N, C-alpha and C positions, 0 to 999 in steps of 0.2 A: 575599416567596417563597422556599421552601425550594430549596436546591441539590440537584441529583441525588444527593450523597453523603449528605445530610442524610435525603431520602426514603428512600434505600437503607437505611440505618441504621435508620429507624423500621420499616421493613418487615421486616428482619431479625430485629428484636425480637420480631415476631409469630410468627415460624416455630418450628415444633417442632425438635426437636433432629436428627430424622430428616430434614426438609426443608431444614435448615440445612446437614447435611452433603452433601447432593445439590447444593446451590447451590454451597457451596465446593469441589465438585469441579469444577463446571461452571466456576467462575473460574479454578480452576488449570489445566483443559485450553484455556481461551481464552487464558491467559498464555502457555502454552507455544506454542502455535499461533503467536501474535503474534510471540514472540521468533524462532521459525523464519523467519515472513515478513521479519522485519528483516535477516536474514543476506543478504549480497551474493550475486546470482546469478551463476554462471559463464555463459559464452557458449553451451557445452553443454546447459546445464540451461534455459535461455531456447529455444534452438532446439527441444528434446525437449517443451517445454511447448506451442509453437506449432505443432507437427506435428499434422496431423488436424483442425486448426481451420478452420471453412469461412471460404473469402475470404482465407486466409494462406497463403503459400507460404514456408517457411523457407528460407534460404539452404543452400547445399550446406555440409555440417559442414566439409569440407576445405577451403572457400574462406578466404582470408586476411581478417581482421578489417579495418574501415574504417581509413584512417589519419587520425591526427588533423590536424584542420586550426585555423588561426589565423583568428578573424573578421578581415574586411576594415573598417578604420577610415576612416569618412568624416564629414562635417559634417552637423550636423542632427539631428533626432529619429529615431531608429530606428523602422521600420515598425511593429514589434511593439506600440511604446508609442502609436503614433497609432492604432492599431487598438482597443487597450484604450480609449483616450480616446474615441474615437468612439461605441463600443458603451455608456458610461456614460450 
């Protein structure tokens, strides 16, 4: 079975130059959006994006961020691992 890249290459070969230029522009714009999405978002940006969404109440922008916590170490299997095992 051919991979997605192989199939894509075959389809690109069949395109006219005009259509190929449009596909290339689409790929470039998608790549630019993906690079922007990978940038780390600031706290302020996350609050701005969440504002106005139903069911979400963003915190006061002037509220201090949560402090870092250290997980409690205890013997046994973590509950999250047990849950995953049970669902498989």
